[in-house]
C-alpha positions, 0 to 999 in steps of 0.5 A, spaced: 738 156 507 742 158 501 749 160 505 748 154 509 747 150 503 754 154 500 757 153 506 756 145 506 758 144 499 764 149 500 766 144 506 766 138 502 770 141 496 775 142 502 774 135 504 776 132 498 781 136 495 785 134 502 784 127 501 785 128 494 792 131 496 794 126 501 802 125 500 803 117 500 810 114 500 810 107 498 817 103 500 819 096 500 823 094 505 828 088 506 823 084 509 816 084 511 814 085 519 811 081 524 815 082 530 813 089 533 817 089 540 823 093 539 826 090 546 825 083 543 828 082 537 835 086 534 831 084 527 832 091 523 825 091 520 823 092 528 828 097 529 825 100 523 819 100 525 820 102 532 823 109 529 817 111 526 813 111 531 817 112 538 823 117 540 829 116 544 832 120 550 838 122 545 840 120 539 847 119 535 849 124 529 852 123 523 859 124 528 857 119 531 856 124 537 850 123 543 845 129 542 839 131 545 833 128 543 827 128 548 831 129 553 837 134 555 842 131 560 847 134 565 853 129 569 855 131 576 862 132 577 864 125 579 860 122 573 856 118 577 850 121 576 846 123 570 840 127 569 836 127 563 829 133 563 824 132 558 823 137 553 816 140 553 811 138 547 812 130 548 806 127 547 803 120 546 800 118 541 793 117 545 794 124 547 798 123 554 804 126 556 810 122 556 812 123 563 819 121 566 815 115 569 814 112 562 822 113 560 825 110 567 819 103 566 822 103 558 830 104 560 829 098 565 824 093 561 831 095 555 836 094 559 834 087 561 835 084 554 840 089 551 848 087 551 850 095 552 844 096 557 846 090 561 853 092 563 849 100 565 844 096 568 850 092 573 852 099 575 846 102 576 845 104 584 839 107 582 834 109 577 828 113 578 823 119 575 825 124 581 818 129 577 814 128 571 820 131 567 826 128 571 829 122 570 835 121 575 841 115 574 846 114 579 851 109 577 856 105 582 861 107 578 864 111 573 862 108 566 865 112 559 860 109 554 854 111 558 852 116 553 854 112 547 851 106 549 844 111 550 844 114 544 846 108 540 842 108 533 841 100 532 841 093 535 836 095 541 836 103 541 832 105 547 825 106 545 820 110 550 814 107 551 808 109 555 809 105 563 803 101 562 807 098 555 814 098 558 811 094 564 810 088 560 815 081 561 822 083 557 820 076 555 814 078 552 811 080 546 808 088 547 800 088 543 799 096 545 803 100 540 802 107 543 808 111 541 811 117 541 815 119 535 813 122 529 809 117 525 802 113 529 801 105 527 796 104 523 794 098 527 787 097 522 791 096 516 797 092 519 797 085 515 803 081 518 808 080 513 805 084 507 803 091 509 805 096 514 802 103 514 804 109 518 800 116 518 803 123 520 802 124 528 800 131 528 801 132 534 809 131 535 813 137 536 819 136 532 826 139 535 828 146 532 835 143 529 836 140 522 836 132 521 842 129 523 842 121 522 838 120 527 838 126 531 835 133 531 828 135 528 824 129 525 820 133 521 814 130 517 813 132 510 808 127 508 801 124 510 802 117 510 808 112 509 806 104 506 811 099 507 809 094 502 812 087 502 815 084 495 820 078 496 821 077 488 826 084 488 826 084 480 818 084 482 820 091 486 824 093 480 818 094 476 814 097 480 820 102 481 820 103 475 813 104 474 812 109 479 808 104 483 812 104 489 818 109 491 823 106 494 827 100 494 831 100 501 836 093 499 838 093 491 840 086 488 847 089 485 846 084 479 839 088 477 842 095 478 843 095 470 836 095 469 835 101 473 841 105 469 839 111 464 833 112 468 832 119 469 826 118 474 831 113 479 836 115 483 841 109 485 845 110 491 848 107 498 845 109 504 849 105 509 856 109 509 859 105 514 857 097 511 854 092 514 858 085 516 854 079 514 855 073 520 854 066 521 851 064 529 850 057 532 847 055 538 851 053 544 845 050 547 844 044 543 849 037 540 853 040 535 855 046 537 855 045 544 863 042 542 867 048 541 871 043 537 865 042 532 865 049 532 872 050 530 871 046 525 865 050 522 869 056 522 875 052 518 870 050 513 868 057 511 871 061 506 868 069 505 871 069 499 865 064 495 859 068 501 860 074 498 861 073 491 855 069 491 851 075 495 853 080 492 857 079 486 860 086 484 867 086 488 866 094 489 859 093 494 864 087 498 870 086 502 873 080 505 874 082 513 875 077 518 874 083 525 868 081 529 868 089 530 868 091 522 874 093 518 876 100 518 874 102 525 878 103 531 877 096 534 877 092 527 882 086 528 883 081 525 887 076 528 885 068 528 881 068 521 886 067 516 882 060 514 876 064 513 879 070 509 884 067 505 882 059 505 885 053 507 881 050 512 877 044 510 882 039 512 884 042 518 876 042 519 875 035 518 881 033 522 877 036 528 871 033 527 874 027 528 877 028 533 871 031 536 867 025 535 863 028 531 856 023 530 853 025 524 848 030 528 844 034 522 845 041 523 838 045 522 841 051 518 835 056 517 835 059 510 831 066 509 828 066 501 825 073 502 831 077 503 836 080 498 842 080 503 841 073 506 838 068 501 845 065 498 849 064 505 846 059 507 847 056 501 854 057 500 855 056 507 851 049 507 855 047 501 862 048 505 860 045 512 857 038 507 865 038 504 868 039 511 864 032 513 857 035 517 850 033 515 847 040 514 839 040 513 837 046 510 830 048 511 828 055 508 823 059 511 821 066 510 826 072 515 819 073 519 819 066 520 827 065 522 826 071 527 821 068 531 824 061 531 831 064 533 828 065 539 826 058 540 831 054 546 828 048 544 832 042 540 832 043 533 828 036 531 823 040 536 822 047 532 829 050 534 835 050 530 843 050 530 845 055 526 843 061 522 847 067 519 844 075 520 848 082 518 849 088 522 850 094 521 858 096 522 857 101 527 852 096 531 859 091 533 864 096 533 864 096 540 866 090 545 861 093 550 854 094 546 856 089 540 851 082 541 855 077 539 860 079 545 854 078 551 857 071 555 851 071 560 847 064 558 840 065 558 841 073 558 846 073 551 842 074 544 840 068 540 845 063 541 846 064 548 853 062 549 855 062 556 862 065 557 865 068 563 872 070 558 869 075 554 865 078 560 871 078 564 875 082 558 869 086 557 871 089 563 878 089 563 876 094 556 871 098 560 878 099 565 883 100 560 886 106 561 887 110 555 886 108 547 892 104 546 890 099 552 883 099 549 885 096 543 890 092 545 884 088 549 880 089 543 885 084 539 884 079 545 877 079 545 877 078 537 882 072 539 877 069 543 871 070 540 874 067 534 877 061 538 870 059 542 866 061 535 861 066 538 860 068 531 864 067 524 865 073 520 862 072 513 865 079 511 863 086 510 858 089 504 853 095 502 848 094 498 845 100 495 838 103 496 833 106 490 828 111 490 824 115 485 827 123 483 821 125 486 823 123 493 828 127 495 831 130 502 832 123 504 836 123 510 843 119 508 844 114 515 844 107 516 837 106 519 832 109 513 828 113 516 822 117 513 822 124 516 824 130 512 824 127 506 819 130 501 815 127 495 814 131 489 807 130 485 
C-alpha cells in the first residue's frame, strides 16, 4: 500500500511539474482571426494561421528556391509530368496518415482560387494519386514556373488538408480544421477576432534539414502559442514592456521610441523584401465599372502623403509605382508619374466630368484595428473628395472587411466600391501569381475584373524566350494594369516587429512562424 501511494504521489508531482513547465508564447498579430479557410481568402492572418496547422508539398527557402517539404519530386524529360512522393511519417492531427489522395483533393481545390493555380490547371491533363504516396501531375505543355508557384510562401499557398475537408466547395468555408502541420488548432479555446490557441502536435515529424524561411525542419520548441488581439498598439507595447506578451508582429514606427533602450526588447525588420500597399476597386458596380472613373481615382491620389501618414519615417517607406515591386527583376513604374510625383488632380476632375460621374457615393471600407491599414483610407478618401468624388468612408474591423469584400452585392446592399490592402513584395513580383493581375471575372480576386488583355499578356509572358523578353512583356502588363485600373499602387514600406529578448532563433522570414524559436523562462 505504501509503495502504491508513493508511486501515485510521485506521478502526481511529475504531472504537476509538467504543467508548471509548459512553455507558452503570447503574440499580438497584425489582426484578429475570424476566417479560418486559407483557400477562400488571401488575408495574411489566415495564411499565418494556416502555416501553424497545415503543411505544404514543397516550400521556398530564403533564396526563393523550391525545396522538398512533405514530398520530393522528379520531372520527366519532356517537362510534362511531375511526380511527387510523400515522405514517411506524415500524420494528420486526428491520427490518420496523409495520403496522395488528400494532396490531390487539396491541390484541386486550391487551383480553383489561386491566380497561379488557375494557370496551372489550364495546362493540366491529369492530376491523380497513383498510389498512397505518389501524386502524378501531367501537363498539356511545359510550364516553367510550375515549381515556383507550388512552393510560393504567400497569397494562397497550397496547404494540404484531409480529402474529406478539401472536397468542400471552393466557394464555401471549411468547418473541419484537421491539419497536418507542426501545431494543432485548439478549437475549443478559439474566440473569433480575440484569441487563437495552438498546441504543439507531438506526432509531427520535422524534416532533417535546418529551417530556412518556409523550408526545412519545422522543429517546435514550445508547448503552446496564443494569439491575443490588441487593436490598440499602445496597449500592446505596454504589455510587451511588462512581459505580459512576447511578440508584436507589426510595430507603429512612431512608437518605437518607447522601446528604445529596453534591454528586454528586440526591435527588428522581419520583411527583408518589404510590403506594397494598394487600392482595389470593384469592377462590378458604379462608379468603378467605368474605366475613365477608375483612371480619375488613380490620378487623384499621390503616394507620398499616404506613406507619410501611414509610416511617418522615410527610412521605413519608399515611393514606388511598380505593380510588381521596386527592386524586383520585373519592376517597372511606367504610367505612374502622378502617383509618384503628384499633379494629377486637375486631370482627375476632367476625367470625372467627361465620364459623366453623377455623384454616386463611393463606399470605401476602412479598417480601424490594423497598424498597417488604419491611415490609408483617410488620406485616400480626402484625395478622392478633392477630385470631385462623393466618398462614404465606412469604418470596420479588418476581419469584417475581409468577409465583406467577398460580397458581390451592390454597395448600398452590403457590398463595396473600394478598399485598401497590403501585399508582400514576393507575392506580387511575378505576373502569373500576382492576384491583382487576374482578369477572369467571377474567378478573379475581389473586385472581379474581366480583362482579356491582361490574360493575353500573361500568356505572352509565359511564352517569352528569355528574361529580357519577359521583362518587356512585364512592362506591357504594368502599362495595361495602370491604364485599366486593375489596382492603384500606393508605395512600399516595412513595419518592424518587436519581441522579448527571451524569444530567440525566430526565423527572419516574410511570414511570421513559430517553429524553430526558443523561449527562455
